[in-house]
DOPAFI-586269 format. One record per atom (N, C-alpha, C, O, CB): residue number from 1; chain; atom name; z, y negated, x negated. Coordinates in nm, 3 decimals, m for minus. Glycine has a CB too. Example, Ala and Ser with C-alpha at 12.3 -4.5 7.8 and 13.67 -1.06 7.14 Angstrom:
<rs>
+-----+------+------+---------+---------+---------+
: pos : unit : site :       Z :       Y :       X :
+-----+------+------+---------+---------+---------+
:   1 :    A :    N :   0.780 :   0.569 :  m1.319 :
:   1 :    A :   CA :   0.780 :   0.450 :  m1.230 :
:   1 :    A :    C :   0.780 :   0.330 :  m1.320 :
:   1 :    A :    O :   0.846 :   0.332 :  m1.424 :
:   1 :    A :   CB :   0.905 :   0.447 :  m1.131 :
:   2 :    A :    N :   0.708 :   0.225 :  m1.285 :
:   2 :    A :   CA :   0.714 :   0.106 :  m1.367 :
:   2 :    A :    C :   0.787 :  m0.003 :  m1.290 :
:   2 :    A :    O :   0.804 :  m0.114 :  m1.341 :
:   2 :    A :   CB :   0.572 :   0.060 :  m1.408 :
+-----+------+------+---------+---------+---------+
</rs>
This chain:
<rs>
+-----+------+------+---------+---------+---------+
: pos : unit : site :       Z :       Y :       X :
+-----+------+------+---------+---------+---------+
:   1 :    A :    N :   3.983 :   3.545 :  m6.266 :
:   1 :    A :   CA :   3.974 :   3.538 :  m6.128 :
:   1 :    A :    C :   4.112 :   3.599 :  m6.067 :
:   1 :    A :    O :   4.143 :   3.578 :  m5.950 :
:   1 :    A :   CB :   3.843 :   3.614 :  m6.081 :
:   2 :    A :    N :   4.182 :   3.666 :  m6.143 :
:   2 :    A :   CA :   4.296 :   3.734 :  m6.083 :
:   2 :    A :    C :   4.396 :   3.625 :  m6.044 :
:   2 :    A :    O :   4.453 :   3.637 :  m5.935 :
:   2 :    A :   CB :   4.360 :   3.841 :  m6.182 :
:   3 :    A :    N :   4.423 :   3.516 :  m6.126 :
:   3 :    A :   CA :   4.531 :   3.421 :  m6.083 :
:   3 :    A :    C :   4.470 :   3.338 :  m5.942 :
:   3 :    A :    O :   4.543 :   3.303 :  m5.849 :
:   3 :    A :   CB :   4.568 :   3.308 :  m6.222 :
:   4 :    A :    N :   4.350 :   3.319 :  m5.945 :
:   4 :    A :   CA :   4.290 :   3.262 :  m5.829 :
:   4 :    A :    C :   4.327 :   3.339 :  m5.693 :
:   4 :    A :    O :   4.376 :   3.289 :  m5.592 :
:   4 :    A :   CB :   4.137 :   3.260 :  m5.851 :
:   5 :    A :    N :   4.292 :   3.475 :  m5.715 :
:   5 :    A :   CA :   4.304 :   3.564 :  m5.609 :
:   5 :    A :    C :   4.438 :   3.573 :  m5.560 :
:   5 :    A :    O :   4.462 :   3.580 :  m5.440 :
:   5 :    A :   CB :   4.257 :   3.689 :  m5.644 :
:   6 :    A :    N :   4.534 :   3.574 :  m5.655 :
:   6 :    A :   CA :   4.684 :   3.589 :  m5.626 :
:   6 :    A :    C :   4.731 :   3.468 :  m5.560 :
:   6 :    A :    O :   4.812 :   3.474 :  m5.467 :
:   6 :    A :   CB :   4.769 :   3.613 :  m5.755 :
:   7 :    A :    N :   4.683 :   3.352 :  m5.607 :
:   7 :    A :   CA :   4.719 :   3.216 :  m5.550 :
:   7 :    A :    C :   4.658 :   3.211 :  m5.390 :
:   7 :    A :    O :   4.735 :   3.180 :  m5.299 :
:   7 :    A :   CB :   4.646 :   3.088 :  m5.653 :
:   8 :    A :    N :   4.531 :   3.240 :  m5.365 :
:   8 :    A :   CA :   4.477 :   3.259 :  m5.235 :
:   8 :    A :    C :   4.548 :   3.330 :  m5.143 :
:   8 :    A :    O :   4.575 :   3.287 :  m5.031 :
:   8 :    A :   CB :   4.364 :   3.314 :  m5.241 :
:   9 :    A :    N :   4.588 :   3.457 :  m5.192 :
:   9 :    A :   CA :   4.650 :   3.566 :  m5.108 :
:   9 :    A :    C :   4.792 :   3.520 :  m5.071 :
:   9 :    A :    O :   4.834 :   3.531 :  m4.956 :
:   9 :    A :   CB :   4.655 :   3.710 :  m5.187 :
:  10 :    A :    N :   4.868 :   3.465 :  m5.176 :
:  10 :    A :   CA :   5.000 :   3.409 :  m5.138 :
:  10 :    A :    C :   4.991 :   3.284 :  m5.039 :
:  10 :    A :    O :   5.075 :   3.266 :  m4.951 :
:  10 :    A :   CB :   5.076 :   3.366 :  m5.270 :
:  11 :    A :    N :   4.883 :   3.200 :  m5.059 :
:  11 :    A :   CA :   4.878 :   3.097 :  m4.956 :
:  11 :    A :    C :   4.844 :   3.154 :  m4.811 :
:  11 :    A :    O :   4.891 :   3.107 :  m4.707 :
:  11 :    A :   CB :   4.773 :   2.990 :  m4.998 :
:  12 :    A :    N :   4.759 :   3.256 :  m4.817 :
:  12 :    A :   CA :   4.734 :   3.325 :  m4.687 :
:  12 :    A :    C :   4.866 :   3.381 :  m4.619 :
:  12 :    A :    O :   4.896 :   3.361 :  m4.501 :
:  12 :    A :   CB :   4.634 :   3.444 :  m4.712 :
:  13 :    A :    N :   4.938 :   3.454 :  m4.709 :
:  13 :    A :   CA :   5.056 :   3.519 :  m4.656 :
:  13 :    A :    C :   5.159 :   3.403 :  m4.607 :
:  13 :    A :    O :   5.214 :   3.412 :  m4.498 :
:  13 :    A :   CB :   5.121 :   3.617 :  m4.769 :
:  14 :    A :    N :   5.178 :   3.311 :  m4.682 :
:  14 :    A :   CA :   5.273 :   3.195 :  m4.660 :
:  14 :    A :    C :   5.233 :   3.127 :  m4.519 :
:  14 :    A :    O :   5.320 :   3.103 :  m4.435 :
:  14 :    A :   CB :   5.261 :   3.083 :  m4.788 :
:  15 :    A :    N :   5.109 :   3.100 :  m4.499 :
:  15 :    A :   CA :   5.070 :   3.039 :  m4.377 :
:  15 :    A :    C :   5.082 :   3.143 :  m4.268 :
:  15 :    A :    O :   5.136 :   3.105 :  m4.164 :
:  15 :    A :   CB :   4.929 :   2.982 :  m4.386 :
:  16 :    A :    N :   5.043 :   3.266 :  m4.274 :
:  16 :    A :   CA :   5.072 :   3.359 :  m4.164 :
:  16 :    A :    C :   5.210 :   3.384 :  m4.129 :
:  16 :    A :    O :   5.238 :   3.416 :  m4.014 :
:  16 :    A :   CB :   5.017 :   3.481 :  m4.191 :
:  17 :    A :    N :   5.304 :   3.372 :  m4.225 :
:  17 :    A :   CA :   5.446 :   3.402 :  m4.188 :
:  17 :    A :    C :   5.506 :   3.276 :  m4.135 :
:  17 :    A :    O :   5.583 :   3.281 :  m4.038 :
:  17 :    A :   CB :   5.532 :   3.456 :  m4.312 :
:  18 :    A :    N :   5.473 :   3.154 :  m4.196 :
:  18 :    A :   CA :   5.555 :   3.035 :  m4.158 :
:  18 :    A :    C :   5.508 :   2.960 :  m4.024 :
:  18 :    A :    O :   5.591 :   2.912 :  m3.948 :
:  18 :    A :   CB :   5.550 :   2.935 :  m4.277 :
:  19 :    A :    N :   5.372 :   2.953 :  m4.000 :
:  19 :    A :   CA :   5.329 :   2.871 :  m3.889 :
:  19 :    A :    C :   5.355 :   2.931 :  m3.756 :
:  19 :    A :    O :   5.388 :   2.856 :  m3.664 :
:  19 :    A :   CB :   5.190 :   2.842 :  m3.900 :
:  20 :    A :    N :   5.343 :   3.067 :  m3.738 :
:  20 :    A :   CA :   5.382 :   3.119 :  m3.601 :
:  20 :    A :    C :   5.525 :   3.094 :  m3.568 :
:  20 :    A :    O :   5.556 :   3.049 :  m3.457 :
:  20 :    A :   CB :   5.358 :   3.268 :  m3.590 :
:  21 :    A :    N :   5.613 :   3.120 :  m3.660 :
:  21 :    A :   CA :   5.765 :   3.075 :  m3.637 :
:  21 :    A :    C :   5.778 :   2.937 :  m3.629 :
:  21 :    A :    O :   5.880 :   2.901 :  m3.571 :
:  21 :    A :   CB :   5.861 :   3.120 :  m3.748 :
:  22 :    A :    N :   5.708 :   2.853 :  m3.668 :
:  22 :    A :   CA :   5.723 :   2.708 :  m3.657 :
:  22 :    A :    C :   5.673 :   2.679 :  m3.505 :
:  22 :    A :    O :   5.733 :   2.598 :  m3.435 :
:  22 :    A :   CB :   5.632 :   2.624 :  m3.779 :
:  23 :    A :    N :   5.564 :   2.747 :  m3.459 :
:  23 :    A :   CA :   5.512 :   2.724 :  m3.326 :
:  23 :    A :    C :   5.634 :   2.757 :  m3.218 :
:  23 :    A :    O :   5.653 :   2.687 :  m3.118 :
:  23 :    A :   CB :   5.377 :   2.822 :  m3.303 :
:  24 :    A :    N :   5.710 :   2.864 :  m3.251 :
:  24 :    A :   CA :   5.807 :   2.904 :  m3.147 :
:  24 :    A :    C :   5.919 :   2.803 :  m3.149 :
:  24 :    A :    O :   5.980 :   2.782 :  m3.044 :
:  24 :    A :   CB :   5.862 :   3.050 :  m3.170 :
:  25 :    A :    N :   5.952 :   2.736 :  m3.263 :
:  25 :    A :   CA :   6.044 :   2.624 :  m3.256 :
:  25 :    A :    C :   5.996 :   2.504 :  m3.189 :
:  25 :    A :    O :   6.071 :   2.440 :  m3.115 :
:  25 :    A :   CB :   6.084 :   2.588 :  m3.386 :
:  26 :    A :    N :   5.872 :   2.470 :  m3.210 :
:  26 :    A :   CA :   5.814 :   2.358 :  m3.141 :
:  26 :    A :    C :   5.798 :   2.378 :  m3.000 :
:  26 :    A :    O :   5.816 :   2.280 :  m2.929 :
:  26 :    A :   CB :   5.688 :   2.324 :  m3.194 :
:  27 :    A :    N :   5.767 :   2.494 :  m2.943 :
:  27 :    A :   CA :   5.746 :   2.528 :  m2.808 :
:  27 :    A :    C :   5.870 :   2.524 :  m2.730 :
:  27 :    A :    O :   5.872 :   2.504 :  m2.609 :
:  27 :    A :   CB :   5.686 :   2.657 :  m2.798 :
:  28 :    A :    N :   5.979 :   2.546 :  m2.808 :
:  28 :    A :   CA :   6.129 :   2.532 :  m2.741 :
:  28 :    A :    C :   6.185 :   2.390 :  m2.742 :
:  28 :    A :    O :   6.286 :   2.362 :  m2.677 :
:  28 :    A :   CB :   6.240 :   2.624 :  m2.820 :
:  29 :    A :    N :   6.123 :   2.303 :  m2.813 :
:  29 :    A :   CA :   6.166 :   2.172 :  m2.845 :
:  29 :    A :    C :   6.146 :   2.100 :  m2.690 :
:  29 :    A :    O :   6.048 :   2.117 :  m2.617 :
:  29 :    A :   CB :   6.070 :   2.101 :  m2.980 :
:  30 :    A :    N :   6.259 :   2.022 :  m2.662 :
:  30 :    A :   CA :   6.253 :   1.947 :  m2.525 :
:  30 :    A :    C :   6.133 :   1.857 :  m2.517 :
:  30 :    A :    O :   6.096 :   1.823 :  m2.404 :
:  30 :    A :   CB :   6.383 :   1.858 :  m2.502 :
:  31 :    A :    N :   6.071 :   1.816 :  m2.618 :
:  31 :    A :   CA :   5.956 :   1.726 :  m2.623 :
:  31 :    A :    C :   5.831 :   1.802 :  m2.595 :
:  31 :    A :    O :   5.724 :   1.745 :  m2.577 :
:  31 :    A :   CB :   5.945 :   1.655 :  m2.758 :
:  32 :    A :    N :   5.843 :   1.913 :  m2.592 :
:  32 :    A :   CA :   5.710 :   2.011 :  m2.585 :
:  32 :    A :    C :   5.659 :   2.009 :  m2.427 :
:  32 :    A :    O :   5.540 :   2.033 :  m2.403 :
:  32 :    A :   CB :   5.753 :   2.187 :  m2.636 :
:  33 :    A :    N :   5.738 :   1.985 :  m2.337 :
:  33 :    A :   CA :   5.712 :   1.996 :  m2.198 :
:  33 :    A :    C :   5.760 :   1.877 :  m2.121 :
:  33 :    A :    O :   5.868 :   1.825 :  m2.149 :
:  33 :    A :   CB :   5.772 :   2.117 :  m2.146 :
:  34 :    A :    N :   5.682 :   1.832 :  m2.022 :
:  34 :    A :   CA :   5.736 :   1.711 :  m1.943 :
:  34 :    A :    C :   5.821 :   1.761 :  m1.830 :
:  34 :    A :    O :   5.843 :   1.882 :  m1.824 :
:  34 :    A :   CB :   5.616 :   1.618 :  m1.883 :
:  35 :    A :    N :   5.868 :   1.685 :  m1.744 :
:  35 :    A :   CA :   5.955 :   1.737 :  m1.633 :
:  35 :    A :    C :   5.895 :   1.825 :  m1.532 :
:  35 :    A :    O :   5.965 :   1.889 :  m1.453 :
:  35 :    A :   CB :   6.011 :   1.630 :  m1.563 :
:  36 :    A :    N :   5.756 :   1.829 :  m1.532 :
:  36 :    A :   CA :   5.689 :   1.923 :  m1.454 :
:  36 :    A :    C :   5.647 :   2.049 :  m1.519 :
:  36 :    A :    O :   5.571 :   2.131 :  m1.465 :
:  36 :    A :   CB :   5.580 :   1.864 :  m1.401 :
:  37 :    A :    N :   5.701 :   2.064 :  m1.644 :
:  37 :    A :   CA :   5.666 :   2.187 :  m1.724 :
:  37 :    A :    C :   5.517 :   2.189 :  m1.787 :
:  37 :    A :    O :   5.471 :   2.291 :  m1.837 :
:  37 :    A :   CB :   5.682 :   2.314 :  m1.629 :
:  38 :    A :    N :   5.459 :   2.090 :  m1.780 :
:  38 :    A :   CA :   5.331 :   2.073 :  m1.857 :
:  38 :    A :    C :   5.340 :   2.052 :  m2.004 :
:  38 :    A :    O :   5.441 :   1.996 :  m2.046 :
:  38 :    A :   CB :   5.258 :   1.961 :  m1.805 :
:  39 :    A :    N :   5.254 :   2.087 :  m2.081 :
:  39 :    A :   CA :   5.256 :   2.060 :  m2.229 :
:  39 :    A :    C :   5.228 :   1.916 :  m2.247 :
:  39 :    A :    O :   5.143 :   1.854 :  m2.182 :
:  39 :    A :   CB :   5.149 :   2.147 :  m2.309 :
:  40 :    A :    N :   5.308 :   1.863 :  m2.342 :
:  40 :    A :   CA :   5.286 :   1.720 :  m2.373 :
:  40 :    A :    C :   5.201 :   1.709 :  m2.491 :
:  40 :    A :    O :   5.164 :   1.815 :  m2.543 :
:  40 :    A :   CB :   5.416 :   1.645 :  m2.397 :
:  41 :    A :    N :   5.164 :   1.598 :  m2.542 :
:  41 :    A :   CA :   5.083 :   1.572 :  m2.662 :
:  41 :    A :    C :   5.153 :   1.623 :  m2.776 :
:  41 :    A :    O :   5.093 :   1.671 :  m2.872 :
:  41 :    A :   CB :   5.053 :   1.426 :  m2.682 :
:  42 :    A :    N :   5.286 :   1.614 :  m2.768 :
:  42 :    A :   CA :   5.367 :   1.670 :  m2.895 :
:  42 :    A :    C :   5.329 :   1.819 :  m2.914 :
:  42 :    A :    O :   5.290 :   1.865 :  m3.022 :
:  42 :    A :   CB :   5.538 :   1.657 :  m2.875 :
:  43 :    A :    N :   5.343 :   1.889 :  m2.803 :
:  43 :    A :   CA :   5.310 :   2.045 :  m2.817 :
:  43 :    A :    C :   5.167 :   2.067 :  m2.855 :
:  43 :    A :    O :   5.142 :   2.150 :  m2.941 :
:  43 :    A :   CB :   5.335 :   2.125 :  m2.680 :
:  44 :    A :    N :   5.061 :   1.991 :  m2.790 :
:  44 :    A :   CA :   4.922 :   2.000 :  m2.806 :
:  44 :    A :    C :   4.888 :   1.976 :  m2.957 :
:  44 :    A :    O :   4.818 :   2.054 :  m3.020 :
:  44 :    A :   CB :   4.850 :   1.898 :  m2.712 :
:  45 :    A :    N :   4.939 :   1.872 :  m3.006 :
:  45 :    A :   CA :   4.904 :   1.820 :  m3.145 :
:  45 :    A :    C :   4.946 :   1.934 :  m3.243 :
:  45 :    A :    O :   4.872 :   1.972 :  m3.333 :
:  45 :    A :   CB :   4.981 :   1.675 :  m3.181 :
:  46 :    A :    N :   5.084 :   1.989 :  m3.216 :
:  46 :    A :   CA :   5.136 :   2.074 :  m3.313 :
:  46 :    A :    C :   5.065 :   2.213 :  m3.312 :
:  46 :    A :    O :   5.050 :   2.280 :  m3.415 :
:  46 :    A :   CB :   5.283 :   2.087 :  m3.292 :
:  47 :    A :    N :   5.019 :   2.254 :  m3.176 :
:  47 :    A :   CA :   4.942 :   2.371 :  m3.163 :
:  47 :    A :    C :   4.804 :   2.369 :  m3.237 :
:  47 :    A :    O :   4.756 :   2.469 :  m3.292 :
:  47 :    A :   CB :   4.923 :   2.394 :  m3.020 :
:  48 :    A :    N :   4.746 :   2.250 :  m3.233 :
:  48 :    A :   CA :   4.624 :   2.233 :  m3.302 :
:  48 :    A :    C :   4.638 :   2.227 :  m3.446 :
:  48 :    A :    O :   4.546 :   2.277 :  m3.512 :
:  48 :    A :   CB :   4.559 :   2.118 :  m3.258 :
:  49 :    A :    N :   4.740 :   2.173 :  m3.511 :
:  49 :    A :   CA :   4.774 :   2.178 :  m3.639 :
:  49 :    A :    C :   4.799 :   2.321 :  m3.694 :
:  49 :    A :    O :   4.754 :   2.365 :  m3.800 :
:  49 :    A :   CB :   4.885 :   2.095 :  m3.654 :
:  50 :    A :    N :   4.878 :   2.388 :  m3.605 :
:  50 :    A :   CA :   4.906 :   2.529 :  m3.656 :
:  50 :    A :    C :   4.786 :   2.618 :  m3.651 :
:  50 :    A :    O :   4.766 :   2.703 :  m3.738 :
:  50 :    A :   CB :   5.016 :   2.596 :  m3.575 :
:  51 :    A :    N :   4.708 :   2.598 :  m3.550 :
:  51 :    A :   CA :   4.568 :   2.676 :  m3.535 :
:  51 :    A :    C :   4.496 :   2.651 :  m3.671 :
:  51 :    A :    O :   4.452 :   2.743 :  m3.740 :
:  51 :    A :   CB :   4.468 :   2.616 :  m3.399 :
:  52 :    A :    N :   4.487 :   2.522 :  m3.703 :
:  52 :    A :   CA :   4.401 :   2.486 :  m3.821 :
:  52 :    A :    C :   4.467 :   2.567 :  m3.954 :
:  52 :    A :    O :   4.392 :   2.621 :  m4.036 :
:  52 :    A :   CB :   4.400 :   2.309 :  m3.843 :
:  53 :    A :    N :   4.602 :   2.570 :  m3.966 :
:  53 :    A :   CA :   4.673 :   2.622 :  m4.068 :
:  53 :    A :    C :   4.639 :   2.779 :  m4.086 :
:  53 :    A :    O :   4.626 :   2.838 :  m4.194 :
:  53 :    A :   CB :   4.821 :   2.594 :  m4.041 :
:  54 :    A :    N :   4.628 :   2.831 :  m3.963 :
:  54 :    A :   CA :   4.602 :   2.981 :  m3.951 :
:  54 :    A :    C :   4.459 :   3.010 :  m3.989 :
:  54 :    A :    O :   4.431 :   3.109 :  m4.058 :
:  54 :    A :   CB :   4.630 :   3.036 :  m3.803 :
:  55 :    A :    N :   4.367 :   2.924 :  m3.945 :
:  55 :    A :   CA :   4.237 :   2.931 :  m3.980 :
:  55 :    A :    C :   4.211 :   2.918 :  m4.136 :
:  55 :    A :    O :   4.128 :   2.984 :  m4.199 :
:  55 :    A :   CB :   4.168 :   2.828 :  m3.904 :
:  56 :    A :    N :   4.293 :   2.825 :  m4.186 :
:  56 :    A :   CA :   4.280 :   2.811 :  m4.342 :
:  56 :    A :    C :   4.340 :   2.942 :  m4.408 :
:  56 :    A :    O :   4.293 :   2.990 :  m4.511 :
:  56 :    A :   CB :   4.365 :   2.671 :  m4.401 :
:  57 :    A :    N :   4.447 :   2.995 :  m4.342 :
:  57 :    A :   CA :   4.501 :   3.128 :  m4.401 :
:  57 :    A :    C :   4.395 :   3.236 :  m4.399 :
:  57 :    A :    O :   4.382 :   3.312 :  m4.495 :
:  57 :    A :   CB :   4.629 :   3.181 :  m4.320 :
:  58 :    A :    N :   4.320 :   3.243 :  m4.294 :
:  58 :    A :   CA :   4.217 :   3.346 :  m4.290 :
:  58 :    A :    C :   4.117 :   3.324 :  m4.397 :
:  58 :    A :    O :   4.074 :   3.417 :  m4.465 :
:  58 :    A :   CB :   4.150 :   3.349 :  m4.157 :
:  59 :    A :    N :   4.077 :   3.197 :  m4.412 :
:  59 :    A :   CA :   3.977 :   3.157 :  m4.516 :
:  59 :    A :    C :   4.034 :   3.199 :  m4.650 :
:  59 :    A :    O :   3.967 :   3.267 :  m4.727 :
:  59 :    A :   CB :   3.947 :   2.998 :  m4.515 :
:  60 :    A :    N :   4.160 :   3.158 :  m4.678 :
:  60 :    A :   CA :   4.213 :   3.194 :  m4.810 :
:  60 :    A :    C :   4.238 :   3.344 :  m4.824 :
:  60 :    A :    O :   4.248 :   3.390 :  m4.937 :
:  60 :    A :   CB :   4.342 :   3.119 :  m4.836 :
:  61 :    A :    N :   4.248 :   3.417 :  m4.725 :
:  61 :    A :   CA :   4.254 :   3.571 :  m4.725 :
:  61 :    A :    C :   4.119 :   3.627 :  m4.774 :
:  61 :    A :    O :   4.109 :   3.712 :  m4.862 :
:  61 :    A :   CB :   4.287 :   3.631 :  m4.574 :
:  62 :    A :    N :   4.018 :   3.570 :  m4.709 :
:  62 :    A :   CA :   3.880 :   3.615 :  m4.736 :
:  62 :    A :    C :   3.838 :   3.579 :  m4.878 :
:  62 :    A :    O :   3.778 :   3.659 :  m4.951 :
:  62 :    A :   CB :   3.782 :   3.551 :  m4.634 :
:  63 :    A :    N :   3.870 :   3.460 :  m4.913 :
:  63 :    A :   CA :   3.834 :   3.399 :  m5.050 :
:  63 :    A :    C :   3.925 :   3.484 :  m5.159 :
:  63 :    A :    O :   3.874 :   3.519 :  m5.265 :
:  63 :    A :   CB :   3.870 :   3.223 :  m5.053 :
:  64 :    A :    N :   4.058 :   3.514 :  m5.129 :
:  64 :    A :   CA :   4.132 :   3.594 :  m5.223 :
:  64 :    A :    C :   4.075 :   3.729 :  m5.235 :
:  64 :    A :    O :   4.075 :   3.779 :  m5.348 :
:  64 :    A :   CB :   4.272 :   3.603 :  m5.185 :
:  65 :    A :    N :   4.027 :   3.796 :  m5.139 :
:  65 :    A :   CA :   3.972 :   3.931 :  m5.141 :
:  65 :    A :    C :   3.839 :   3.925 :  m5.224 :
:  65 :    A :    O :   3.816 :   4.010 :  m5.310 :
:  65 :    A :   CB :   3.947 :   3.987 :  m4.991 :
:  66 :    A :    N :   3.750 :   3.820 :  m5.195 :
:  66 :    A :   CA :   3.634 :   3.801 :  m5.261 :
:  66 :    A :    C :   3.667 :   3.783 :  m5.409 :
:  66 :    A :    O :   3.602 :   3.843 :  m5.495 :
:  66 :    A :   CB :   3.558 :   3.687 :  m5.203 :
:  67 :    A :    N :   3.763 :   3.704 :  m5.439 :
:  67 :    A :   CA :   3.792 :   3.692 :  m5.585 :
:  67 :    A :    C :   3.838 :   3.810 :  m5.655 :
:  67 :    A :    O :   3.803 :   3.834 :  m5.771 :
:  67 :    A :   CB :   3.890 :   3.594 :  m5.607 :
:  68 :    A :    N :   3.930 :   3.898 :  m5.574 :
:  68 :    A :   CA :   3.960 :   4.017 :  m5.630 :
:  68 :    A :    C :   3.847 :   4.122 :  m5.667 :
:  68 :    A :    O :   3.844 :   4.196 :  m5.765 :
:  68 :    A :   CB :   4.046 :   4.071 :  m5.546 :
:  69 :    A :    N :   3.756 :   4.111 :  m5.563 :
:  69 :    A :   CA :   3.645 :   4.218 :  m5.582 :
:  69 :    A :    C :   3.527 :   4.159 :  m5.661 :
:  69 :    A :    O :   3.424 :   4.226 :  m5.670 :
:  69 :    A :   CB :   3.590 :   4.273 :  m5.438 :
:  70 :    A :    N :   3.536 :   4.045 :  m5.715 :
:  70 :    A :   CA :   3.435 :   3.974 :  m5.802 :
:  70 :    A :    C :   3.318 :   3.904 :  m5.737 :
:  70 :    A :    O :   3.221 :   3.859 :  m5.797 :
:  70 :    A :   CB :   3.378 :   4.070 :  m5.895 :
:  71 :    A :    N :   3.341 :   3.900 :  m5.604 :
:  71 :    A :   CA :   3.229 :   3.851 :  m5.517 :
:  71 :    A :    C :   3.215 :   3.690 :  m5.544 :
:  71 :    A :    O :   3.112 :   3.628 :  m5.517 :
:  71 :    A :   CB :   3.262 :   3.886 :  m5.353 :
:  72 :    A :    N :   3.324 :   3.634 :  m5.597 :
:  72 :    A :   CA :   3.313 :   3.472 :  m5.614 :
:  72 :    A :    C :   3.260 :   3.444 :  m5.758 :
:  72 :    A :    O :   3.244 :   3.328 :  m5.796 :
:  72 :    A :   CB :   3.469 :   3.392 :  m5.594 :
+-----+------+------+---------+---------+---------+
</rs>
C-alpha cells in the first residue's frame, strides 16, 4: 500500500501546486474577459476544469492518507 499512498499524495501535491498557478495565467489572458470586463466562456470553462482538478487533488489526498494508515 505504500507505493499507492505515495502515488496518491504526489498526485495531490502536483494538482495543488500546478492548477492554481495555471488559473492566474488563464485569468490574465485577454480571452478571459470581454470588452465590458465580464468573464467569458474561456475563463468559466477553465475555472470549472481547475475546480474539478482541485477536488480530485483533495480526494487523492484523503485516499493517500487512508492508504498510509491502512484504512484502504
